[in-house]
C-alpha positions in Angstrom: 0.0 0.0 0.0 1.3 3.5 -0.9 2.9 5.3 2.1 1.3 8.6 1.1 -2.2 7.4 2.1 -2.7 7.9 5.8 -5.7 7.9 8.1 -6.6 11.2 9.8 -7.9 9.6 12.9 -7.7 5.8 13.2 -9.8 5.9 16.3 -12.8 7.3 14.4 -13.3 3.8 12.8 -15.0 2.0 15.6 -16.2 -1.1 13.8 -14.3 -4.3 13.2 -16.1 -4.8 9.9 -18.4 -2.8 7.6 -20.5 -4.7 5.1 -21.4 -2.6 2.1 -24.2 -3.9 -0.2 -25.5 -2.2 -3.4 -29.2 -2.9 -3.5 -31.5 -2.8 -6.5 -34.9 -4.6 -6.8 -33.9 -7.3 -4.3 -36.9 -7.4 -2.1 -37.1 -11.2 -2.3 -33.5 -11.8 -1.2 -32.5 -8.9 1.0 -34.1 -10.1 4.3 -32.4 -13.5 4.1 -29.1 -11.9 3.2 -29.2 -9.6 6.2 -30.2 -12.4 8.5 -27.3 -14.6 7.4 -24.9 -11.7 7.6 -25.8 -11.0 11.2 -25.6 -14.7 12.2 -22.2 -15.1 10.5 -20.7 -11.9 12.0 -22.1 -12.5 15.5 -20.7 -16.0 15.5 -17.2 -14.5 15.1 -17.8 -12.0 17.9 -17.3 -9.0 15.6 -18.4 -5.4 16.0 -20.0 -4.6 12.7 -22.3 -2.5 10.6 -24.3 -3.4 7.5 -24.7 -0.6 5.0 -27.3 -1.0 2.3 -27.2 1.5 -0.5 -30.6 1.3 -2.3 -30.0 2.5 -5.9 -33.5 3.9 -6.5 -35.2 0.4 -6.6 -38.5 0.0 -8.2 -39.7 -2.7 -5.9 -40.4 -2.6 -2.1 -36.9 -3.6 -0.9 -36.4 -0.2 0.6 -39.4 -0.7 2.9 -38.1 -4.1 3.9 -34.8 -2.6 4.9 -36.4 0.2 6.8 -38.3 -2.3 9.0 -35.0 -4.2 9.7 -33.2 -0.9 10.4 -35.8 0.0 13.0 -35.1 -3.2 14.9 -31.3 -3.3 14.6 -29.1 -0.1 14.8 -26.3 -2.0 13.1 -28.3 -2.0 9.8 -28.0 1.3 7.9 -30.0 2.3 4.9 -28.7 4.8 2.4 -31.6 5.6 0.0 -30.5 7.2 -3.3 -32.9 9.4 -5.2 -31.4 8.6 -8.6 -30.0 5.3 -10.1 -26.3 5.7 -10.4 -25.3 2.1 -11.0 -23.7 -0.6 -8.8 -20.2 0.8 -8.6 -21.3 4.3 -7.6 -23.6 2.8 -5.0 -20.6 0.8 -3.5 -18.5 3.9 -3.4 -21.3 5.7 -1.5 -21.4 2.9 1.0 -17.6 3.0 1.4 -17.7 6.7 2.2 -20.2 6.0 5.0 -18.3 3.0 6.4 -16.4 3.0 9.8 -14.9 -0.5 9.7 -11.2 -1.5 10.0 -12.1 -3.8 7.2 -14.8 -3.3 4.6 -16.5 -6.2 2.8 -18.6 -5.6 -0.4 -21.1 -8.3 -1.3 -24.0 -8.4 -3.9 -27.6 -8.5 -2.9 -28.7 -11.6 -4.9 -27.4 -14.4 -2.7 -25.0 -15.7 -5.4 -22.2 -14.9 -3.0 -22.5 -16.5 0.4 -22.3 -14.5 3.7 -20.9 -17.5 5.4 -17.7 -17.2 3.3 -16.9 -13.7 4.8 -14.7 -15.2 7.6 -12.5 -16.7 4.8 -11.8 -13.3 3.4 -11.2 -11.8 6.8 -8.7 -14.5 7.7 -6.8 -14.0 4.5 -6.6 -10.2 4.6 -5.1 -10.4 8.1 -2.0 -12.0 6.4 -1.1 -8.5 5.2 -3.0 -8.0 2.0 -4.6 -4.7 1.1 -7.5 -6.4 -0.7 -8.8 -10.0 -0.9 -11.2 -11.1 -3.5 -13.5 -14.2 -3.0 -13.3 -16.2 -6.2 -16.2 -18.6 -6.8 -15.9 -22.0 -8.4 -18.8 -20.9 -10.7 -20.1 -24.3 -11.4 -23.3 -23.5 -13.3 -22.2 -19.9 -14.0 -23.7 -18.6 -17.3 -21.2 -18.8 -20.1 -21.7 -15.3 -21.4 -21.1 -13.8 -17.9 -17.9 -15.9 -17.5 -16.8 -14.7 -21.0 -17.4 -11.1 -20.0 -15.6 -11.4 -16.7 -12.6 -12.9 -18.6 -12.5 -9.8 -20.9 -12.6 -7.4 -18.0 -9.9 -9.4 -16.2 -7.7 -9.2 -19.3 -8.1 -5.4 -19.4 -7.1 -5.2 -15.8 -4.1 -7.4 -16.4 -2.8 -5.7 -19.6 -3.7 -2.1 -18.9 -3.7 -1.7 -15.1 -1.0 -4.3 -14.5 -3.0 -6.6 -12.3 -1.0 -9.6 -11.3 -1.8 -12.4 -13.7 -2.4 -15.0 -11.0 -5.0 -12.8 -9.2 -8.7 -12.8 -10.1 -11.1 -10.0 -9.2 -14.8 -9.6 -8.6 -17.4 -7.9 -6.6 -17.0 -10.0 -3.4 -14.0 -8.6 -1.5 -12.6 -7.2 1.7 -10.5 -4.1 1.8 -8.4 -2.6 4.5 -9.0 0.9 5.8 -6.2 2.5 3.9 -7.4 1.2 0.6 -11.0 2.3 1.3 -9.7 5.8 2.1 -7.8 5.9 -1.2 -10.9 4.8 -3.2 -13.1 7.5 -1.4 -10.6 10.2 -2.4 -10.5 9.1 -6.1 -12.4 11.6 -8.3 -12.7 9.7 -11.6 -16.2 10.5 -13.0 -16.8 6.9 -14.1 -16.6 4.8 -10.9 -15.2 1.2 -11.1 -14.0 0.0 -7.7 -11.5 -2.6 -8.9 -10.0 -0.2 -11.4 -9.5 2.4 -8.7 -8.1 -0.2 -6.4 -5.4 -1.2 -8.9 -4.2 2.4 -9.0 -3.2 2.2 -5.4 -2.1 -1.4 -4.7 -1.2 -4.7 -6.3 -1.0 -6.3 -2.9 -4.0 -8.5 -3.5 -5.0 -12.0 -2.4 -7.6 -14.5 -3.5 -9.6 -17.2 -1.6 -12.0 -19.7 -3.1 -15.7 -19.2 -2.2 -19.0 -20.9 -3.0 -21.2 -19.7 -5.9 -24.9 -20.3 -5.8 -27.1 -19.6 -8.8 -29.5 -16.7 -8.3 -32.9 -17.7 -7.0 -34.8 -14.5 -7.7 -34.9 -12.3 -10.7 -32.3 -12.3 -13.5 -29.1 -10.5 -14.3 -29.3 -7.4 -16.6 -25.9 -8.3 -18.0 -25.7 -8.4 -21.8 -23.2 -7.9 -24.7 -24.2 -4.3 -25.2 -23.5 -3.4 -21.5 -20.2 -5.3 -21.6 -19.1 -3.3 -24.7 -20.0 0.0 -23.0 -18.2 -1.1 -19.9 -15.0 -1.9 -21.7 -15.0 1.4 -23.6 -15.5 3.4 -20.4 -12.8 1.5 -18.6 -10.4 2.2 -21.4 -11.3 5.9 -21.6 -11.3 6.6 -17.9 -8.6 4.1 -16.7 -6.6 3.1 -19.8 -5.6 6.4 -21.4 -2.4 7.9 -19.8 -1.9 4.8 -17.7 -5.2 5.4 -16.0 -4.2 8.8 -14.6 -7.4 10.7 -15.4 -7.1 14.5 -15.2 -9.5 14.7 -12.3 -7.1 12.7 -10.2 -4.0 14.9 -10.5 -4.1 15.8 -6.8 -4.8 12.2 -5.8 -1.8 11.0 -7.9 0.4 13.4 -6.1 -0.7 12.0 -2.8 -0.2 8.5 -4.0 3.3 9.1 -5.3 4.5 11.3 -2.4 7.7 9.9 -0.9 8.4 7.5 -3.8 11.9 7.3 -5.1 
């Protein structure tokens, strides 16, 4: 991790773990997800918070979360007025987090809350970020193909270590979270931002379950748009977007 990124007040982060969940039209799965998260984290004796960022859902998941929030102060709802996309929602949640470690997990139960201790155990070995990589038995071919293309971009352009895989299920240490929060790139993509600041990344194997409710909005058109935006905002000039001139100075301060 770059030495120029420092915490202003480490004592201000009074949680062991923050869980950040981008939420969109997940009323059928969100209550089960929260219940399993609470059970998993309590079993480890952790002080935690669960931050749910509702990205202007069209179903009643916001109402479901509000009921749970009223019963448990560790559950925090951030209700967005406009849909900004999953990555932007995650960054909003990171900005609100107070944990020494921050876990991001999807809202559809494809990723298993019970695997979070595996990520936490691995990051304690000294990594800045640890990604949970599923076996993906039964994973749709077109989504695997898209993931491979994005992974190739990260490897070739942002110099991700070849042996490392990335995804949306991860744990980050506090310094990395602070660096992501400070980043000003207009098009937010958490892993691309992360790779600007660190290559000290670990992987653990986790379980993948096929989605039980709804369906993915993933398609070829969205993949194409994503790759173009990644290249424009993170590929040109080595990923040093003009809006991040000040951040790059912080990142490189003290380097020889």
